[in-house]
Structure formats: C-alpha cells, structure tokens
DRENKOLKOL-993422 format. One record per residue: x, y, z of N, C-alpha, C in turn; residue in one letter. Coordinates in steps of 0.1 Angstrom, whole numbers. Example, Ala and Ser with C-alpha at 12.3 -4.5 7.8 and 13.67 -1.06 7.14 Angstrom:
PT  n.xx  n.yy  n.zz ca.xx ca.yy ca.zz  c.xx  c.yy  c.zz residuo
PT   132   -57    78   123   -45    78   132   -33    78       A
PT   128   -22    71   137   -11    71   129     0    79       S
END
This chain:
PT  n.xx  n.yy  n.zz ca.xx ca.yy ca.zz  c.xx  c.yy  c.zz residuo
PT  1273   422   616  1264   428   606  1250   429   611       M
PT  1244   441   609  1230   443   614  1220   434   607       S
PT  1210   430   614  1199   422   608  1189   431   603       K
PT  1185   429   590  1175   437   584  1161   433   588       R
PT  1153   443   592  1140   440   598  1129   449   591       V
PT  1118   442   587  1106   450   583  1097   449   594       I
PT  1091   460   598  1081   460   609  1067   463   603       F
PT  1057   455   609  1043   457   605  1035   459   618       M
PT  1029   471   619  1021   474   631  1014   487   630       G
PT  1004   489   638   996   501   636   993   509   649       T
PT   988   503   660   985   512   672   997   515   680       P
PT   994   522   691  1004   526   700  1012   515   706       D
PT  1005   504   709  1012   491   713  1023   487   704       Y
PT  1020   488   691  1030   484   681  1041   495   680       A
PT  1037   507   682  1047   518   680  1058   517   690       D
PT  1055   513   702  1066   512   712  1076   501   709       Q
PT  1071   490   703  1080   479   698  1088   485   686       I
PT  1082   492   677  1089   498   666  1100   507   670       F
PT  1097   515   680  1107   524   686  1119   517   691       K
PT  1117   506   698  1128   498   703  1136   492   692       A
PT  1130   488   681  1137   482   670  1146   492   664       L
PT  1141   504   662  1148   515   655  1161   519   664       I
PT  1159   519   677  1170   523   686  1180   512   688       E
PT  1178   500   684  1187   489   686  1197   489   675       D
PT  1210   491   679  1221   492   669  1224   479   662       H
PT  1219   468   667  1222   455   661  1211   452   650       A
PT  1201   461   648  1191   459   639  1190   471   629       L
PT  1186   468   617  1185   478   606  1170   477   601       D
PT  1162   486   606  1148   486   602  1147   492   588       V
PT  1143   485   578  1143   489   564  1130   494   559       V
PT  1119   491   566  1106   495   561  1095   493   572       A
PT  1085   501   571  1073   499   579  1061   497   571       L
PT  1053   487   574  1040   485   569  1030   488   580       F
PT  1020   497   577  1010   500   587   997   503   579       T
PT   986   504   587   973   507   581   972   521   575       Q
PT   963   523   565   962   536   560   957   546   570       P
PT   960   559   567   956   570   576   941   570   577       D
PT   936   574   589   921   573   591   916   587   597       K
PT   904   590   593   898   602   599   895   601   614       P
PT   899   611   621   898   610   636   890   622   641       V
PT   882   620   651   875   631   658   863   636   651       G
PT   856   646   657   844   651   651   846   658   637       R
PT   858   664   635   861   670   623   867   660   612       K
PT   868   648   616   873   637   607   886   641   601       K
PT   896   645   609   909   649   604   917   637   600       V
PT   922   636   588   929   624   584   942   623   592       L
PT   944   612   600   955   611   609   963   598   607       T
PT   976   599   606   984   588   604   986   579   616       P
PT   988   566   615   991   558   627  1004   563   633       P
PT  1006   561   646  1018   565   653  1031   560   647       A
PT  1031   547   643  1044   542   637  1048   549   624       P
PT  1038   554   617  1041   561   604  1048   574   608       K
PT  1044   581   618  1050   594   622  1064   591   626       V
PT  1066   580   634  1080   577   638  1089   573   627       R
PT  1083   565   617  1091   561   606  1096   573   597       A
PT  1087   582   595  1090   594   587  1101   602   594       E
PT  1100   603   607  1110   611   614  1124   604   613       E
PT  1124   590   612  1136   583   612  1141   580   598       A
PT  1133   585   588  1137   583   574  1135   569   569       G
PT  1126   562   575  1123   548   571  1111   547   561       I
PT  1112   539   551  1102   539   540  1089   533   546       E
PT  1078   539   542  1065   535   548  1056   530   536       V
PT  1049   519   539  1039   513   530  1026   512   537       F
PT  1015   515   531  1001   515   538   991   508   529       Q
PT   993   495   525   983   489   517   970   487   524       P
PT   959   488   516   946   486   522   944   471   525       V
PT   949   463   516   948   448   518   960   441   512       S
PT   967   434   520   978   426   515   974   414   507       L
PT   961   410   509   955   399   501   952   404   486       K
PT   947   416   485   943   422   472   955   429   465       K
PT   965   433   472   976   440   466   988   431   469       E
PT   995   428   458  1007   419   459  1020   427   462       D
PT  1024   427   475  1036   434   479  1048   424   481       F
PT  1046   411   477  1056   401   480  1069   405   473       S
PT  1069   410   461  1082   413   454  1088   425   461       Q
PT  1080   435   465  1085   447   471  1092   443   484       T
PT  1086   434   492  1092   429   504  1105   421   502       I
PT  1104   412   492  1116   404   489  1128   413   484       A
PT  1125   423   477  1136   432   472  1143   440   484       D
PT  1136   441   495  1141   447   507  1151   438   515       L
PT  1151   425   511  1160   415   517  1159   415   532       K
PT  1147   413   538  1147   413   553  1152   399   558       P
PT  1158   400   570  1162   388   577  1150   384   586       D
PT  1142   394   590  1130   391   598  1119   401   594       Y
PT  1107   396   596  1095   405   595  1088   404   609       I
PT  1087   415   616  1082   416   629  1068   422   628       V
PT  1058   415   633  1044   419   632  1038   421   646       V
PT  1032   433   649  1025   435   662  1013   443   659       A
PT  1001   437   661   988   444   660   988   452   647       A
PT   991   445   636   991   451   623   977   453   618       Y
PT   968   443   620   955   444   616   952   437   603       G
PT   962   429   597   960   422   585   966   408   586       Q
PT   961   398   580   967   385   579   976   385   567       I
PT   988   380   569   998   380   558   996   368   549       L
PT   996   370   536   995   358   527  1008   350   526       P
PT  1006   338   522  1018   328   522  1029   334   514       Q
PT  1027   341   503  1038   347   495  1047   356   503       S
PT  1042   362   513  1050   370   522  1057   362   533       I
PT  1049   353   539  1054   344   549  1066   336   545       L
PT  1067   333   532  1078   325   526  1091   333   525       D
PT  1091   346   526  1102   355   523  1112   354   535       I
PT  1107   355   547  1116   355   559  1108   351   571       A
PT  1114   347   582  1107   344   594  1098   356   598       P
PT  1085   354   599  1075   364   603  1072   362   617       C
PT  1076   371   626  1075   369   640  1064   378   645       I
PT  1053   372   651  1042   380   656  1042   381   671       N
PT  1039   392   677  1038   394   691  1023   395   694       L
PT  1018   386   702  1004   385   705  1002   386   720       H
PT   993   395   725   992   398   739   983   388   747       A
PT   987   376   746   981   365   754   990   354   755       S
PT   987   344   763   995   332   764   988   322   754       I
PT   992   322   742   986   313   732   987   298   736       L
PT   977   290   732   966   293   723   954   300   729       P
PT   955   305   741   943   312   747   942   326   740       A
PT   929   329   737   925   343   732   932   346   719       Y
PT   931   337   710   934   341   696   924   351   691       R
PT   928   361   684   919   371   679   922   385   682       G
PT   912   394   682   914   409   681   915   415   695       A
PT   910   409   706   910   416   718   915   408   730       S
PT   927   402   729   931   394   740   933   401   754       P
PT   937   413   754   939   420   766   926   422   773       I
PT   916   427   766   902   429   772   897   415   777       Q
PT   899   405   769   893   392   772   899   386   785       Q
PT   912   388   787   918   383   799   912   390   811       S
PT   908   403   810   901   410   821   887   406   822       L
PT   880   404   811   866   399   812   865   385   819       L
PT   876   377   817   876   364   823   881   364   837       S
PT   885   375   842   890   376   856   903   369   858       G
PT   911   368   847   924   361   848   934   368   857       D
PT   942   360   864   952   366   873   965   367   866       K
PT   967   359   855   979   359   847   976   360   832       T
PT   984   368   825   983   368   811   998   368   806       T
PT  1001   374   794  1014   374   789  1015   378   775       G
PT  1027   377   769  1029   380   755  1035   368   749       V
PT  1030   364   737  1036   353   730  1043   357   717       T
PT  1055   353   715  1062   355   702  1060   342   694       A
PT  1055   343   682  1052   331   674  1056   333   660       M
PT  1058   322   653  1061   323   638  1047   323   631       L
PT  1045   333   623  1032   334   617  1030   324   606       M
PT  1017   319   605  1013   311   593  1000   318   588       D
PT   993   311   579   982   318   572   969   319   581       V
PT   970   312   593   958   313   602   959   325   611       G
PT   949   326   620   948   337   629   954   333   642       M
PT   967   337   645   973   334   658   975   319   660       D
PT   978   312   649   979   297   650   993   292   649       T
PT  1003   301   646  1016   297   643  1024   291   655       G
PT  1035   285   652  1044   278   662  1049   289   672       D
PT  1049   285   685  1053   294   695  1068   294   697       I
PT  1074   306   696  1089   308   698  1092   309   713       I
PT  1085   318   720  1087   321   734  1075   328   740       D
PT  1073   327   753  1062   333   760  1068   340   773       I
PT  1063   352   775  1066   359   787  1054   362   795       K
PT  1052   355   807  1039   357   814  1040   370   822       P
PT  1028   375   826  1026   387   834  1015   385   844       Y
PT  1017   388   856  1007   387   867   999   400   867       D
PT   986   399   866   977   411   865   974   416   879       I
PT   977   428   882   973   434   895   958   434   896       P
PT   953   433   908   939   430   911   930   441   905       K
PT   933   453   906   924   464   901   928   470   888       D
PT   937   464   881   942   470   868   931   470   857       M
PT   930   481   850   921   482   839   928   481   826       V
PT   921   480   815   927   476   802   938   485   797       S
PT   936   498   798   947   507   793   960   505   801       F
PT   958   502   814   970   500   822   977   486   818       E
PT   968   477   815   974   464   811   980   465   797       L
PT   974   473   788   980   475   775   995   480   777       F
PT   996   490   786  1009   496   788  1019   486   794       E
PT  1014   478   803  1023   468   810  1028   458   800       A
PT  1018   453   791  1022   442   782  1030   448   770       L
PT  1029   461   768  1038   467   758  1052   466   762       T
PT  1055   469   774  1069   467   779  1073   453   779       E
PT  1065   443   782  1068   429   781  1071   426   766       V
PT  1063   431   757  1065   428   743  1077   434   737       A
PT  1081   445   742  1094   452   737  1105   443   741       V
PT  1106   439   753  1117   430   758  1117   417   751       D
PT  1106   411   749  1105   398   743  1109   399   728       L
PT  1105   409   721  1109   411   707  1124   411   705       T
PT  1130   420   713  1145   421   712  1152   408   716       L
PT  1147   402   726  1153   389   730  1152   378   719       E
PT  1141   378   713  1139   368   702  1147   371   690       V
PT  1148   384   686  1156   387   674  1171   385   677       L
PT  1175   388   689  1190   387   692  1194   372   693       H
PT  1185   363   697  1188   349   700  1179   340   691       H
PT  1175   344   680  1165   336   672  1170   322   670       Y
PT  1182   320   667  1187   307   663  1188   297   675       D
PT  1186   302   687  1187   294   699  1173   288   702       D
PT  1163   293   696  1149   288   699  1145   276   690       Y
PT  1136   268   696  1130   257   688  1115   259   689       T
PT  1109   265   679  1094   268   679  1086   255   681       P
PT  1076   257   689  1067   245   693  1053   248   687       Q
PT  1047   237   682  1033   238   676  1023   241   688       A
PT  1013   249   685  1002   251   694   993   239   695       Q
PT   987   237   706   977   226   708   963   233   705       N
PT   959   230   693   946   237   688   934   233   697       D
PT   935   221   703   923   217   711   922   226   724       S
PT   932   233   727   932   242   739   928   257   735       D
PT   926   259   722   925   273   717   912   279   722       A
PT   912   292   725   900   300   728   902   312   719       T
PT   890   319   718   890   330   708   883   343   714       Y
PT   887   354   708   881   367   713   878   375   701       C
PT   867   383   702   863   391   690   867   406   692       K
PT   865   413   681   867   427   681   857   434   690       K
PT   861   443   699   852   449   708   843   459   701       I
PT   830   459   704   820   469   699   815   478   710       Q
PT   810   489   706   805   498   717   793   492   725       K
PT   785   484   718   774   477   725   778   467   736       A
PT   791   463   735   796   454   745   796   460   759       D
PT   796   473   760   797   480   772   784   480   781       G
PT   773   476   776   761   476   783   761   465   794       E
PT   758   470   807   758   460   818   745   461   826       V
PT   743   451   834   731   451   843   736   447   857       A
PT   728   449   867   732   445   880   728   431   883       F
PT   734   422   876   732   407   877   743   401   886       D
PT   755   401   881   766   395   888   777   406   891       D
PT   780   409   903   789   420   907   803   417   901       A
PT   808   405   902   821   402   897   822   404   882       V
PT   812   399   875   811   401   860   811   415   856       A
PT   803   423   864   802   438   861   815   444   863       L
PT   822   441   873   835   447   876   845   443   865       I
PT   845   430   861   854   426   851   851   433   838       N
PT   839   437   835   836   444   823   841   459   824       R
PT   840   464   836   845   477   838   860   478   836       Y
PT   867   468   841   881   467   839   885   465   825       R
PT   878   457   818   881   454   804   878   465   795       A
PT   867   473   798   863   483   788   866   498   793       F
PT   876   499   801   880   513   805   893   515   798       T
PT   894   526   789   885   536   788   874   534   777       P
PT   876   525   768   866   523   757   861   509   756       W
PT   848   506   754   837   516   753   831   521   766       P
PT   837   518   777   832   521   790   820   512   793       G
PT   814   513   805   802   505   808   790   514   811       I
PT   779   510   808   767   518   809   754   509   811       Y
PT   744   515   818   732   508   820   723   509   807       L
PT   712   501   807   703   502   795   697   516   793       A
PT   696   524   804   691   537   803   701   547   797       S
PT   714   542   795   724   551   790   733   557   800       G
PT   730   555   813   738   561   824   752   553   824       L
PT   762   561   823   776   555   823   781   554   837       K
PT   786   543   840   792   540   853   807   543   852       L
PT   812   554   856   826   559   853   836   554   864       K
PT   831   552   876   841   547   886   833   537   895       E
PT   837   524   895   830   514   902   841   505   909       V
PT   837   498   919   845   488   926   837   477   931       A
PT   843   466   934   836   454   939   834   457   954       L
PT   821   455   959   818   456   973   817   441   979       A
PT   808   433   973   807   420   978   806   410   965       K
PT   813   399   966   813   390   955   801   380   956       S
PT   797   378   969   786   368   971   774   375   978       E
PT   764   367   979   752   372   986   741   376   975       G
PT   729   374   978   718   378   969   711   391   973       A
PT   710   400   964   704   413   967   694   417   956       F
PT   687   427   958   677   431   947   685   440   937       E
PT   685   436   925   693   442   914   690   457   913       A
PT   700   465   914   699   480   912   695   487   925       G
PT   693   481   936   688   487   948   699   493   956       K
PT   698   506   960   708   512   968   707   507   982       I
PT   718   500   986   717   493   999   726   500  1010       I
PT   734   510  1005   742   518  1015   746   531  1008       A
PT   746   542  1015   751   555  1011   762   559  1020       I
PT   774   561  1014   786   565  1022   790   579  1017       E
PT   801   584  1023   805   597  1020   807   600  1005       K
PT   814   592   998   817   595   984   814   583   975       D
PT   805   574   979   801   563   971   788   557   976       R
PT   781   549   968   770   542   972   772   527   969       I
PT   765   519   976   766   504   974   753   500   967       E
PT   754   493   956   742   489   948   742   474   948       V
PT   730   468   950   729   454   950   728   448   936       G
PT   733   436   935   732   428   923   725   415   926       C
PT   720   407   916   715   394   919   724   386   927       D
PT   737   388   924   748   381   931   759   391   935       K
PT   760   394   947   770   404   952   765   418   951       G
PT   775   428   952   771   442   952   784   450   947       S
PT   781   462   942   792   471   937   791   484   944       V
PT   803   491   945   803   505   949   804   513   936       Y
PT   796   524   936   796   534   925   800   547   930       I
PT   811   553   925   815   566   929   813   578   920       S
PT   813   575   907   811   585   897   803   580   885       R
PT   794   588   879   786   584   868   785   596   858       V
PT   780   593   846   777   603   836   764   601   830       Q
PT   754   609   833   741   607   827   741   611   812       P
PT   731   606   805   731   609   790   731   624   788       V
PT   740   628   779   741   642   774   745   652   785       S
PT   751   646   796   756   655   807   770   652   810       K
PT   776   660   818   790   658   822   791   648   833       K
PT   803   642   834   805   632   845   804   639   858       E
PT   799   632   868   797   638   881   799   628   892       M
PT   801   632   905   801   623   916   788   617   919       D
PT   787   605   925   775   598   926   765   605   936       I
PT   770   612   946   762   619   955   754   630   948       K
PT   761   638   939   754   648   931   743   642   922       S
PT   746   630   917   736   623   908   724   619   916       F
PT   726   612   927   714   607   935   706   618   941       I
PT   713   629   945   706   641   950   697   647   939       N
PT   703   648   927   695   654   916   683   645   912       G
PT   685   632   914   674   623   910   665   620   922       Q
PT   668   626   934   660   624   946   659   609   950       R
PT   671   603   948   672   589   952   677   587   966       L
PT   672   578   974   676   575   987   678   560   989       N
PT   682   557  1001   684   543  1005   671   535  1002       L
PT   673   523   996   662   514   992   657   518   978       E
PT   660   529   972   656   532   959   665   525   949       D
PT   661   525   936   668   518   926   675   528   916       H
PT   687   524   912   694   532   903   693   525   889       I
PT   690   534   879   688   528   866   693   538   855       S
END
C-alpha cells in the first residue's frame, strides 16, 4: 500500500525532491504546501513557485498559506491522513499542531548541527569547507534543531560555486529523501548536540561587497555569492570572474602586480587574486583587458 505524503517546499531545490516523490510508485503525494506566488522581474509578473506548477500538472492539490502560524491548517492536513510530511526549503516553521499529525521530515543542506538557518550552502563556501552534505531530520518547533535521521556527506570540488553546489546537493537530497521514506522504520533518530551548533543568516545584496584584504576570503565570497548577489568593490565595480593567485604573502591592496594575456593579478593585504572579467556600474560585462585599457590602468596602478 502506498504511503501518503504531503510535501512542503518552494524553490527549485525543493521542486526536484517533489518531482522524485511524485514519480515514486511506492508513494502517494496527496498535497503540496508552498509559498504564495510572487512578482518577478521588472514588470513584476506574478509567478508561481516551481513546485506549484508541477503539482497542478500532476493534479495534486496546492495550498499557499501566507503563514502557518497565523492560519490554522492543522485540521486540513489531518484530514488528508498523511503518513509523512516532507519539508524542503519551505520557508516557514511548522507549528506543533502540524508536527503532531505525522512524522515531519526536513531536508537541510548541511551536516547538522552546523549551519542551521537560511543559507547553509553559501555558508559552507564562505567558510572554505571541503565537505558538506544533506541532513534528514525530524522537525520540531525550533529552527533546524530536530533529531537527525540520516546524513549524506558530499565533498566540495575546489572551484565549485554556489549554484553548482545547489545542484549537487539537490541530487543528494533526492536520494536521501527516498531512502528515508522507504526505510523509515529502520532508523533511530539521534538528538543534535546543541553545543556544536552554528548558524547562518539570509543572504542580502549588501553581503556581496568585498575589498582586497584577504585573497582566500575574497574567493570564498565569490564562490558563495555566484550568481547572486555576486561580488563587487565599494565603487560598484562587479568582479565577474576571479580566481585565487596566491594565498600567502603581503601585497598592496588593489595594486595590479601582473598583467597577463586574459587576466590581471591584483594584490591583497594577504595573498593575491586573478581577475578576468568585470562589470562597471551601468555598463555591460567585459574582459579585464578592455576595462583597464579604458581606464588607462597599467602595472603598479590600483583597481577600484
């Protein structure tokens, strides 16, 4: 007999998990909870989340409450008689009245208790981690504090940026979700050690501003914030393609210390970086040679 599943999720990361649940013949997805449609683009076109589009195509009932705390959906959910509620990047904390209905399984893109919060993928890159993963946990009323069901680690390739890591961890999360649902009774959830917990915040556009202080930190921000919000200098110049040149050594911050065929090397207080492409304020992206020629910058000059 198929297990009845309610899915709660909003972004593309969640949509791929949702797709796998729908296609699994051992599961019966009876409803989707997702965030309300939002205006997108310059014309502010009201756009549904990707899981909503998929649910409507599959004939699955969709609910889009603004707040599960302010709107009581517990009876609606109970009437659907779910065996499991699967939650992935939904964007809301579930009240106890819903948690009591069925096991609420959350997929979080970190190895908990590290990086509880809204931006675990970016935070792992900001921290220069070599390994991350996906945690399946039983939800409670806290933020990412529930008992751990299982963890699947993932080794981060050296130059991987955030959108690539999102894609990789989505595949990990899909496999982990199906494994947990198919073998749920075989697991013994373990409490998290709160003393080891770390936290991450929602990313803001202002987080993308960088300076030529520490080359490794600058590259970590580039990896974490590609494609959004990107990284840029205080002048507004966006650094569109950068790489680590030297991790050690003291240089004059912002000084051009080498000019090569398709990139320049710029010094930092610690280390140096290669810059290949930039985007000046209110202009199109361009290669770095075009930029420094237009600005009449040469070796020993400063980029800002």
